[in-house]
SERO-4910 file (N, C-alpha, C, O; in steps of 0.05 Angstrom, whole numbers):
BEGIN
 pado doro    nc1    nc2    nc3   cac1   cac2   cac3    cc1    cc2    cc3    oc1    oc2    oc3
  Unk    A  -1402   -326    354  -1380   -309    361  -1361   -303    336  -1361   -281    324
  Unk    A  -1346   -324    330  -1323   -322    310  -1337   -320    283  -1357   -333    278
  Unk    A  -1325   -300    265  -1333   -294    238  -1314   -296    220  -1291   -293    227
  Unk    A  -1321   -301    196  -1300   -300    172  -1296   -268    163  -1312   -250    168
  Unk    A  -1272   -265    149  -1265   -240    139  -1262   -244    109  -1246   -261    101
  Unk    A  -1278   -228     91  -1276   -232     63  -1264   -202     53  -1278   -182     53
  Unk    A  -1241   -202     45  -1229   -176     35  -1229   -181      3  -1220   -201     -7
  Unk    A  -1239   -159    -10  -1239   -157    -39  -1230   -130    -49  -1240   -110    -41
  Unk    A  -1210   -131    -69  -1202   -108    -82  -1195    -85    -62  -1202    -62    -67
  Unk    A  -1181    -91    -41  -1174    -70    -22  -1146    -56    -27  -1125    -68    -30
  Unk    A  -1149    -30    -28  -1128    -10    -31  -1128      7    -10  -1148     19     -3
  Unk    A  -1103     10      2  -1099     26     27  -1082     49     21  -1060     46     10
  Unk    A  -1091     73     29  -1077     97     21  -1070    114     50  -1084    116     70
  Unk    A  -1046    126     47  -1039    148     66  -1040    174     48  -1020    180     35
  Unk    A  -1060    189     49  -1062    213     29  -1062    202      4  -1078    184     -2
  Unk    A  -1042    213    -14  -1041    207    -44  -1024    179    -48  -1024    168    -70
  Unk    A  -1011    169    -25   -992    149    -28  -1008    123    -24  -1021    119     -4
  Unk    A  -1006    103    -46  -1019     77    -44   -999     59    -29   -977     54    -38
  Unk    A  -1008     50     -5   -990     36     15   -990      7      9   -970     -7      9
  Unk    A  -1017     -2      3  -1022    -31     -1  -1041    -33    -23  -1061    -17    -24
  Unk    A  -1035    -52    -42  -1056    -52    -65  -1065    -80    -70  -1052   -101    -68
  Unk    A  -1092    -78    -79  -1105   -103    -92  -1106   -127    -72  -1099   -149    -80
  Unk    A  -1113   -124    -49  -1112   -149    -32  -1140   -164    -34  -1161   -153    -28
  Unk    A  -1139   -187    -42  -1160   -205    -40  -1156   -232    -25  -1140   -250    -32
  Unk    A  -1171   -234     -2  -1165   -253     13  -1190   -264     28  -1208   -248     33
  Unk    A  -1193   -289     36  -1214   -297     50  -1205   -312     75  -1190   -332     72
  Unk    A  -1212   -302    100  -1200   -313    123  -1222   -328    139  -1243   -317    147
  Unk    A  -1218   -352    143  -1237   -368    154  -1245   -365    185  -1226   -361    201
  Unk    A  -1270   -367    194  -1274   -367    222  -1258   -385    237  -1248   -406    227
  Unk    A  -1255   -378    263  -1239   -399    283  -1215   -411    271  -1209   -435    271
  Unk    A  -1199   -390    261  -1173   -399    251  -1155   -377    257  -1163   -354    261
  Unk    A  -1126   -384    258  -1106   -365    259  -1094   -360    236  -1085   -379    223
  Unk    A  -1091   -336    227  -1077   -329    200  -1054   -311    210  -1056   -292    226
  Unk    A  -1032   -318    199  -1005   -301    206  -1000   -287    179  -1004   -297    157
  Unk    A   -990   -262    185   -981   -245    160   -952   -241    166   -944   -233    188
  Unk    A   -936   -247    142   -908   -247    148   -897   -227    122   -912   -218    104
  Unk    A   -873   -222    125   -862   -206    103   -842   -184    114   -842   -177    138
  Unk    A   -824   -174     97   -802   -155    107   -817   -128    116   -839   -122    109
  Unk    A   -801   -112    132   -809    -88    144   -820    -69    121   -810    -68     99
  Unk    A   -841    -56    128   -851    -36    108   -865    -44     87   -870    -28     69
  Unk    A   -874    -71     86   -888    -85     65   -918    -80     65   -932    -88     47
  Unk    A   -927    -68     88   -956    -63     90   -971    -83    108   -995    -81    109
  Unk    A   -958   -102    121   -975   -122    134   -993   -114    160  -1014   -124    167
  Unk    A   -978    -92    173   -990    -80    197  -1012    -61    186  -1034    -61    196
  Unk    A  -1007    -47    167  -1025    -26    153  -1052    -43    145  -1075    -35    150
  Unk    A  -1045    -67    132  -1069    -85    124  -1083    -93    149  -1107    -91    149
  Unk    A  -1070   -102    170  -1080   -112    195  -1101    -90    207  -1124    -96    215
  Unk    A  -1090    -62    206  -1107    -40    219  -1132    -33    200  -1151    -21    209
  Unk    A  -1129    -43    176  -1149    -37    158  -1175    -57    164  -1197    -52    154
  Unk    A  -1170    -76    178  -1190    -96    185  -1208    -87    207  -1230    -98    210
  Unk    A  -1202    -68    222  -1221    -55    242  -1221    -25    239  -1230    -12    258
  Unk    A  -1213    -14    217  -1216     13    212  -1197     31    231  -1202     55    236
  Unk    A  -1177     17    242  -1156     36    258  -1135     51    243  -1121     68    253
  Unk    A  -1135     41    216  -1117     52    197  -1126     83    194  -1109    101    193
  Unk    A  -1152     88    192  -1160    114    185  -1160    132    208  -1169    155    206
  Unk    A  -1150    124    231  -1144    140    255  -1121    163    247  -1117    184    259
  Unk    A  -1107    154    226  -1082    171    219  -1096    189    199  -1112    181    182
  Unk    A  -1090    217    202  -1102    236    184  -1094    233    157  -1071    230    151
  Unk    A  -1115    232    138  -1111    230    109  -1112    202    101  -1111    198     77
  Unk    A  -1113    181    119  -1110    151    112  -1139    144    109  -1156    152    124
  Unk    A  -1142    127     86  -1166    115     79  -1163     89     64  -1141     81     57
  Unk    A  -1186     76     59  -1186     51     42  -1206     51     21  -1226     65     23
  Unk    A  -1201     36      1  -1221     34    -21  -1222      4    -25  -1201     -9    -29
  Unk    A  -1246     -8    -26  -1251    -35    -30  -1270    -46     -9  -1282    -31      5
  Unk    A  -1272    -71     -7  -1292    -85     13  -1278   -101     34  -1259   -116     27
  Unk    A  -1287   -100     59  -1278   -118     78  -1304   -125     94  -1314   -110    110
  Unk    A  -1313   -151     89  -1338   -163     96  -1335   -180    120  -1324   -202    118
  Unk    A  -1346   -170    144  -1344   -187    169  -1374   -191    176  -1390   -172    177
  Unk    A  -1380   -216    180  -1412   -222    190  -1430   -207    168  -1447   -191    175
  Unk    A  -1424   -213    142  -1441   -202    121  -1446   -174    121  -1466   -166    110
  Unk    A  -1429   -157    133  -1429   -128    132  -1400   -116    121  -1379   -122    133
  Unk    A  -1401   -102    102  -1378    -89     92  -1373    -68    111  -1389    -50    115
  Unk    A  -1348    -71    124  -1343    -49    146  -1339    -23    135  -1341     -3    149
  Unk    A  -1333    -22    109  -1329      5     95  -1354     15     81  -1352     34     66
  Unk    A  -1379      2     87  -1402     11     72  -1408     38     84  -1396     49    101
  Unk    A  -1432     48     70  -1440     76     77  -1452     73    106  -1466     53    111
  Unk    A  -1448     90    121  -1460     96    148  -1452     77    168  -1464     76    190
  Unk    A  -1431     59    161  -1421     43    182  -1403     57    202  -1382     68    194
  Unk    A  -1409     56    227  -1396     69    248  -1369     54    257  -1370     32    269
  Unk    A  -1347     66    251  -1320     53    259  -1318     42    288  -1305     22    292
  Unk    A  -1332     56    308  -1329     51    335  -1344     24    340  -1335      8    357
  Unk    A  -1368     19    324  -1381     -8    326  -1363    -29    316  -1362    -51    326
  Unk    A  -1348    -23    293  -1331    -44    281  -1310    -50    298  -1305    -74    300
  Unk    A  -1297    -33    312  -1276    -37    332  -1287    -51    357  -1269    -61    372
  Unk    A  -1311    -53    363  -1321    -69    385  -1323    -98    376  -1322   -117    392
  Unk    A  -1326   -101    350  -1328   -128    339  -1302   -142    332  -1299   -167    331
  Unk    A  -1285   -124    327  -1256   -131    320  -1237   -118    338  -1232    -94    337
  Unk    A  -1225   -136    355  -1210   -124    379  -1181   -124    365  -1176   -135    344
  Unk    A  -1163   -110    380  -1135   -105    374  -1119   -110    396  -1125   -101    418
  Unk    A  -1096   -124    393  -1079   -126    415  -1052   -117    400  -1046   -128    379
  Unk    A  -1036    -97    413  -1015    -82    404   -989    -95    409   -988   -115    424
  Unk    A   -968    -85    396   -941    -95    396   -930    -91    426   -920   -110    438
  Unk    A   -933    -67    437   -924    -63    463   -950    -68    485   -971    -57    480
  Unk    A   -946    -82    504   -968    -84    522   -976    -55    533   -959    -40    543
  Unk    A  -1001    -49    531  -1011    -23    539  -1034    -22    561  -1055    -11    556
  Unk    A  -1029    -34    582  -1051    -32    602  -1054     -2    611  -1035     14    611
  Unk    A  -1078      6    619  -1080     31    629  -1066     35    658  -1073     22    678
  Unk    A  -1048     53    656  -1030     54    679  -1040     60    706  -1030     52    727
  Unk    A  -1067     76    703  -1077     88    729  -1099     67    739  -1111     71    760
  Unk    A  -1104     47    724  -1122     30    733  -1113      2    741  -1092     -9    733
  Unk    A  -1130     -8    759  -1124    -33    770  -1127    -54    750  -1137    -49    728
  Unk    A  -1119    -80    757  -1121   -104    733  -1151   -107    731  -1161   -109    708
  Unk    A  -1169   -106    754  -1197   -110    751  -1206    -85    731  -1218    -90    710
  Unk    A  -1201    -64    738  -1211    -41    720  -1200    -41    692  -1213    -29    674
  Unk    A  -1176    -53    686  -1171    -55    661  -1184    -71    643  -1187    -67    619
  Unk    A  -1194    -95    660  -1208   -116    641  -1235   -105    633  -1243   -108    610
  Unk    A  -1249    -90    652  -1275    -81    645  -1274    -52    632  -1294    -38    630
  Unk    A  -1251    -43    624  -1250    -14    612  -1267    -13    589  -1283      6    587
  Unk    A  -1267    -33    570  -1283    -34    547  -1310    -33    549  -1324    -20    534
  Unk    A  -1319    -48    571  -1347    -46    574  -1360    -18    588  -1383    -10    586
  Unk    A  -1339     -7    603  -1346     20    613  -1347     39    591  -1366     55    589
  Unk    A  -1325     38    572  -1326     56    550  -1349     53    532  -1357     72    519
  Unk    A  -1362     30    532  -1387     27    516  -1413     31    533  -1435     24    527
  Unk    A  -1404     44    557  -1429     57    574  -1446     31    584  -1470     35    589
  Unk    A  -1435      8    586  -1452    -14    595  -1450    -13    625  -1428    -16    637
  Unk    A  -1474     -9    638  -1476    -11    666  -1479    -40    676  -1497    -55    668
  Unk    A  -1464    -46    693  -1466    -78    703  -1468    -79    732  -1456    -62    745
  Unk    A  -1481    -98    743  -1482   -106    768  -1455   -115    776  -1441   -127    760
  Unk    A  -1448   -112    801  -1420   -117    814  -1415   -148    807  -1393   -156    800
  Unk    A  -1437   -166    810  -1432   -194    808  -1425   -202    777  -1409   -219    771
  Unk    A  -1441   -186    758  -1435   -189    730  -1408   -182    723  -1395   -197    709
  Unk    A  -1400   -160    733  -1374   -150    725  -1348   -171    739  -1327   -178    729
  Unk    A  -1357   -177    763  -1337   -197    774  -1334   -223    759  -1312   -235    759
  Unk    A  -1358   -233    747  -1356   -256    729  -1346   -249    706  -1331   -266    697
  Unk    A  -1349   -229    693  -1336   -221    667  -1304   -218    672  -1287   -229    657
  Unk    A  -1297   -205    693  -1266   -204    701  -1257   -232    702  -1239   -239    687
  Unk    A  -1269   -248    718  -1256   -276    721  -1253   -291    696  -1232   -301    689
  Unk    A  -1280   -290    680  -1280   -303    656  -1259   -297    634  -1248   -314    620
  Unk    A  -1253   -270    634  -1236   -256    613  -1208   -263    622  -1192   -271    604
  Unk    A  -1200   -262    648  -1175   -269    655  -1169   -299    652  -1148   -307    644
  Unk    A  -1189   -315    660  -1185   -342    654  -1181   -347    623  -1165   -363    615
  Unk    A  -1196   -334    608  -1194   -337    578  -1164   -328    571  -1153   -339    552
  Unk    A  -1153   -312    584  -1124   -301    578  -1103   -319    593  -1079   -313    592
  Unk    A  -1111   -339    606  -1092   -354    624  -1079   -338    642  -1055   -342    645
  Unk    A  -1091   -320    657  -1078   -301    676  -1093   -302    704  -1083   -292    724
  Unk    A  -1114   -313    704  -1131   -312    730  -1116   -323    752  -1113   -309    773
  Unk    A  -1104   -348    751  -1090   -357    775  -1067   -342    785  -1058   -345    808
  Unk    A  -1057   -324    768  -1031   -309    773  -1038   -282    788  -1022   -271    803
  Unk    A  -1065   -272    782  -1070   -247    792  -1094   -246    809  -1101   -225    819
  Unk    A  -1109   -267    812  -1134   -268    826  -1135   -256    855  -1156   -247    864
  Unk    A  -1110   -257    868  -1105   -243    895  -1098   -217    894  -1096   -205    915
  Unk    A  -1095   -206    874  -1085   -176    870  -1100   -160    850  -1089   -141    837
  Unk    A  -1128   -168    847  -1143   -150    825  -1144   -123    829  -1151   -108    810
  Unk    A  -1137   -112    852  -1140    -84    857  -1118    -68    854  -1118    -44    856
  Unk    A  -1095    -84    848  -1066    -74    842  -1062    -62    815  -1074    -73    796
  Unk    A  -1045    -43    810  -1045    -31    782  -1034    -53    762  -1017    -70    768
  Unk    A  -1047    -51    739  -1042    -70    718  -1010    -66    710   -995    -85    703
  Unk    A  -1004    -41    711   -974    -34    701   -955    -48    719   -931    -47    714
  Unk    A   -963    -62    742   -944    -73    762   -938   -102    752   -921   -115    763
  Unk    A   -950   -112    733   -947   -138    721   -923   -140    706   -912   -120    697
  Unk    A   -913   -166    701   -890   -167    682   -900   -164    651   -924   -164    645
  Unk    A   -880   -162    635   -890   -154    607   -908   -177    596   -929   -172    585
  Unk    A   -900   -203    600   -918   -221    591   -946   -222    602   -966   -227    589
  Unk    A   -945   -216    627   -972   -214    641   -986   -191    632  -1010   -193    628
  Unk    A   -972   -168    628   -988   -143    616  -1002   -149    588  -1024   -141    582
  Unk    A   -986   -163    573   -995   -173    544  -1021   -190    549  -1042   -186    536
  Unk    A  -1019   -208    567  -1045   -225    570  -1067   -209    583  -1091   -214    577
  Unk    A  -1061   -190    600  -1083   -171    609  -1093   -158    588  -1117   -154    588
  Unk    A  -1077   -148    567  -1088   -133    544  -1107   -151    528  -1127   -142    516
  Unk    A  -1098   -178    528  -1116   -198    513  -1142   -199    528  -1163   -197    516
  Unk    A  -1140   -203    553  -1165   -203    571  -1183   -182    566  -1207   -185    562
  Unk    A  -1171   -157    567  -1188   -134    561  -1201   -136    534  -1225   -132    531
  Unk    A  -1184   -144    513  -1195   -147    487  -1219   -166    485  -1238   -161    470
  Unk    A  -1218   -187    499  -1237   -210    494  -1263   -204    516  -1285   -216    513
  Unk    A  -1257   -186    535  -1281   -179    555  -1305   -165    538  -1328   -165    547
  Unk    A  -1297   -152    514  -1322   -140    500  -1332   -157    483  -1349   -148    467
  Unk    A  -1326   -184    481  -1338   -203    467  -1333   -198    435  -1353   -201    421
  Unk    A  -1312   -192    424  -1311   -188    395  -1314   -214    381  -1316   -235    393
  Unk    A  -1315   -211    356  -1317   -235    338  -1289   -241    325  -1283   -264    319
  Unk    A  -1271   -220    321  -1245   -224    311  -1225   -208    331  -1232   -188    343
  Unk    A  -1199   -220    331  -1179   -210    351  -1156   -208    330  -1147   -227    317
  Unk    A  -1146   -181    328  -1122   -176    310  -1100   -173    333  -1104   -164    355
  Unk    A  -1077   -184    322  -1051   -178    339  -1029   -167    323  -1021   -178    303
  Unk    A  -1018   -147    331   -997   -134    314   -967   -139    330   -959   -125    348
  Unk    A   -955   -162    321   -929   -170    334   -933   -172    365   -919   -157    380
  Unk    A   -950   -188    376   -959   -187    404   -936   -195    420   -936   -187    444
  Unk    A   -915   -210    410   -894   -220    426   -867   -209    425   -848   -218    438
  Unk    A   -865   -188    407   -839   -177    400   -825   -164    424   -800   -162    424
  Unk    A   -840   -156    443   -827   -143    468   -825   -162    491   -816   -154    513
  Unk    A   -831   -188    488   -830   -207    507   -809   -227    508   -798   -234    487
  Unk    A   -801   -238    532   -782   -261    531   -794   -285    524   -818   -289    525
  Unk    A   -774   -303    517   -783   -334    506   -806   -344    522   -827   -353    510
  Unk    A   -804   -344    548   -825   -358    564   -852   -344    561   -872   -356    556
  Unk    A   -850   -318    566   -876   -302    560   -889   -309    533   -913   -314    531
  Unk    A   -871   -307    513   -882   -312    486   -893   -337    484   -915   -338    472
  Unk    A   -883   -361    494   -894   -388    492   -921   -387    506   -939   -402    499
  Unk    A   -924   -371    527   -952   -371    539   -973   -356    524   -996   -363    525
  Unk    A   -963   -334    509   -983   -322    489   -988   -338    468  -1011   -340    459
  Unk    A   -966   -353    456   -975   -371    434   -994   -395    442  -1012   -401    427
  Unk    A   -989   -407    466  -1010   -425    475  -1034   -415    477  -1054   -429    471
  Unk    A  -1037   -389    487  -1061   -377    492  -1074   -375    464  -1098   -382    462
  Unk    A  -1061   -364    442  -1071   -359    414  -1086   -386    406  -1108   -385    396
  Unk    A  -1073   -408    411  -1084   -433    403  -1109   -442    418  -1125   -459    409
  Unk    A  -1113   -431    441  -1138   -437    455  -1159   -416    446  -1183   -422    443
  Unk    A  -1150   -392    442  -1170   -373    432  -1183   -376    407  -1205   -364    403
  Unk    A  -1172   -391    389  -1182   -398    363  -1207   -413    365  -1223   -411    346
  Unk    A  -1212   -425    384  -1236   -444    389  -1259   -425    385  -1279   -432    374
  Unk    A  -1255   -397    396  -1279   -378    398  -1275   -353    377  -1294   -339    370
  Unk    A  -1253   -348    369  -1245   -322    355  -1234   -331    328  -1226   -354    324
  Unk    A  -1234   -312    310  -1220   -312    286  -1195   -290    292  -1200   -267    299
  Unk    A  -1170   -302    289  -1147   -289    298  -1127   -284    276  -1117   -303    264
  Unk    A  -1120   -258    271  -1102   -250    249  -1078   -236    264  -1082   -216    278
  Unk    A  -1052   -248    260  -1029   -241    273  -1008   -232    256  -1001   -247    238
  Unk    A   -995   -208    259   -970   -199    244   -948   -209    261   -948   -206    286
  Unk    A   -931   -221    248   -904   -229    264   -879   -229    248   -879   -238    225
  Unk    A   -857   -220    257   -833   -225    243   -818   -249    248   -797   -254    236
  Unk    A   -830   -265    268   -816   -287    276   -828   -311    262   -850   -320    267
  Unk    A   -810   -322    241   -824   -344    225   -830   -368    241   -850   -381    236
  Unk    A   -813   -374    260   -821   -398    277   -847   -397    289   -861   -417    292
  Unk    A   -855   -373    298   -877   -366    309   -904   -368    293   -925   -376    302
  Unk    A   -899   -361    267   -920   -363    247   -925   -393    241   -947   -402    238
  Unk    A   -903   -405    240   -905   -436    234   -919   -449    256   -935   -468    252
  Unk    A   -914   -440    280   -924   -456    304   -954   -449    310   -970   -465    319
  Unk    A   -959   -421    305   -989   -415    316  -1009   -415    291  -1033   -416    296
  Unk    A  -1002   -414    270  -1021   -406    250  -1034   -429    232  -1021   -449    227
  Unk    A  -1056   -426    223  -1068   -446    203  -1062   -435    175  -1056   -452    158
  Unk    A  -1064   -413    168  -1060   -401    144  -1037   -380    148  -1034   -368    169
  Unk    A  -1021   -374    125  -1000   -353    127  -1002   -338     99  -1001   -348     77
  Unk    A  -1005   -310    106  -1003   -293     80   -974   -278     82   -963   -268    102
  Unk    A   -964   -279     56   -938   -266     55   -941   -240     38   -951   -239     15
  Unk    A   -931   -219     52   -934   -192     39   -906   -185     29   -886   -192     42
  Unk    A   -903   -171      7   -876   -162     -3   -880   -135    -14   -902   -125    -16
  Unk    A   -857   -122    -22   -854    -96    -35   -835    -96    -53   -813   -105    -47
  Unk    A   -840    -86    -77   -818    -86   -100   -796    -68    -95   -774    -72   -104
  Unk    A   -802    -48    -80   -781    -26    -75   -793     -2    -59   -817     -1    -55
  Unk    A   -775     16    -49   -782     40    -36   -802     55    -52   -800     60    -76
  Unk    A   -822     62    -37   -844     81    -55   -865     63    -66   -887     74    -72
  Unk    A   -863     38    -71   -881     21    -85   -900     12    -64   -894     14    -40
  Unk    A   -924      2    -72   -942     -7    -52   -939    -36    -43   -930    -52    -60
  Unk    A   -944    -45    -20   -941    -72    -12   -965    -88    -24   -986    -78    -30
  Unk    A   -958   -115    -28   -978   -132    -38   -978   -159    -25   -956   -169    -17
  Unk    A  -1000   -172    -23  -1004   -199    -15   -996   -217    -37  -1010   -220    -57
  Unk    A   -971   -231    -34   -958   -247    -57   -967   -272    -55   -968   -286    -75
  Unk    A   -974   -283    -31   -981   -314    -29   -997   -316     -6   -991   -303     14
  Unk    A  -1017   -332     -5  -1036   -340     16  -1043   -371     16  -1055   -379     -4
  Unk    A  -1039   -386     35  -1044   -412     35  -1043   -424     64  -1042   -410     84
  Unk    A  -1045   -451     64  -1039   -465     89  -1012   -459     98   -992   -459     83
  Unk    A  -1011   -456    123   -983   -451    133   -963   -470    126   -941   -462    118
  Unk    A   -970   -498    128   -949   -517    122   -940   -518     92   -917   -526     86
  Unk    A   -959   -509     74   -954   -506     47   -934   -481     40   -916   -482     24
  Unk    A   -941   -459     55   -924   -433     48   -897   -441     58   -878   -436     44
  Unk    A   -894   -453     80   -866   -455     92   -851   -481     78   -826   -483     78
  Unk    A   -867   -499     69   -852   -524     59   -854   -525     29   -837   -538     17
  Unk    A   -873   -511     15   -873   -513    -17   -887   -489    -27   -908   -490    -39
  Unk    A   -873   -463    -20   -889   -442    -34   -887   -439    -64   -869   -448    -78
  Unk    A   -906   -427    -71   -909   -424   -104   -891   -402   -113   -878   -404   -134
  Unk    A   -890   -380    -96   -873   -358   -106   -845   -360    -98   -839   -369    -76
  Unk    A   -825   -350   -116   -798   -352   -106   -792   -333    -87   -773   -338    -72
  Unk    A   -805   -307    -85   -800   -287    -63   -809   -299    -38   -796   -294    -18
  Unk    A   -830   -314    -37   -836   -327    -12   -813   -343     -1   -803   -341     21
  Unk    A   -807   -361    -20   -785   -382    -13   -760   -365     -3   -749   -370     18
  Unk    A   -751   -344    -19   -728   -329    -12   -730   -316     17   -711   -315     33
  Unk    A   -755   -307     22   -757   -292     49   -759   -313     73   -746   -308     94
  Unk    A   -772   -334     70   -772   -355     89   -747   -368     93   -742   -377    116
  Unk    A   -729   -370     73   -702   -384     76   -684   -361     85   -660   -367     90
  Unk    A   -692   -337     90   -673   -317    100   -653   -304     80   -633   -292     88
  Unk    A   -660   -307     52   -642   -293     36   -647   -263     35   -629   -248     29
  Unk    A   -672   -253     40   -677   -224     45   -697   -218     68   -710   -237     77
  Unk    A   -699   -192     77   -719   -186     95   -709   -178    122   -725   -172    140
***
């Protein structure tokens, strides 16, 4: 299931504007990598480049290599839709499909992929995905009710269940807790710790404590000024980045001097 991500010489553009430059990083399988840095430094843009969501924006493109499971996802003839099946995405704001039940939300990805399933198989998939997202016990008696009727924290875990139901190798999370209360945030953080047994997880967060709590490795992105590209300034074990960073900018950001 879980795969490494090898990024080499990655430059990310919006039209003529170079948004993120020269990223080289290796992300190990079955690990949690946190991306931190001030607003506008390119961390979410970089995250979206890992499943080609970036190029959904007109004029946006990447140059360089992102190798997942020995395939450069930017190679010739690679289908971005296939890439996104293998590299799932959980967004900042929980986004369950409002007209669908909890059950239908979980299997939406399978249906989009035109996978016909026996009722017993889809029942099993719904249960295992909701268990995987630590949500089964809370919703098992109301699977036919709308997903939008859940609390914010439950909706986010439903979105995680929907993501893992298609059996990806990698799960990307773009500030998954920023819209949640502290108790829901803790539930999602606990879940991230469990999910890394099966998935490679990359999370963008503005919450330093969260990065320190959930991640094995941390990447610090920074930007020299408006109109300049974002860069990955430092990447190392989370404890080292937080306790003994090699770059002054990392130390300044973590200690709250800017950002």
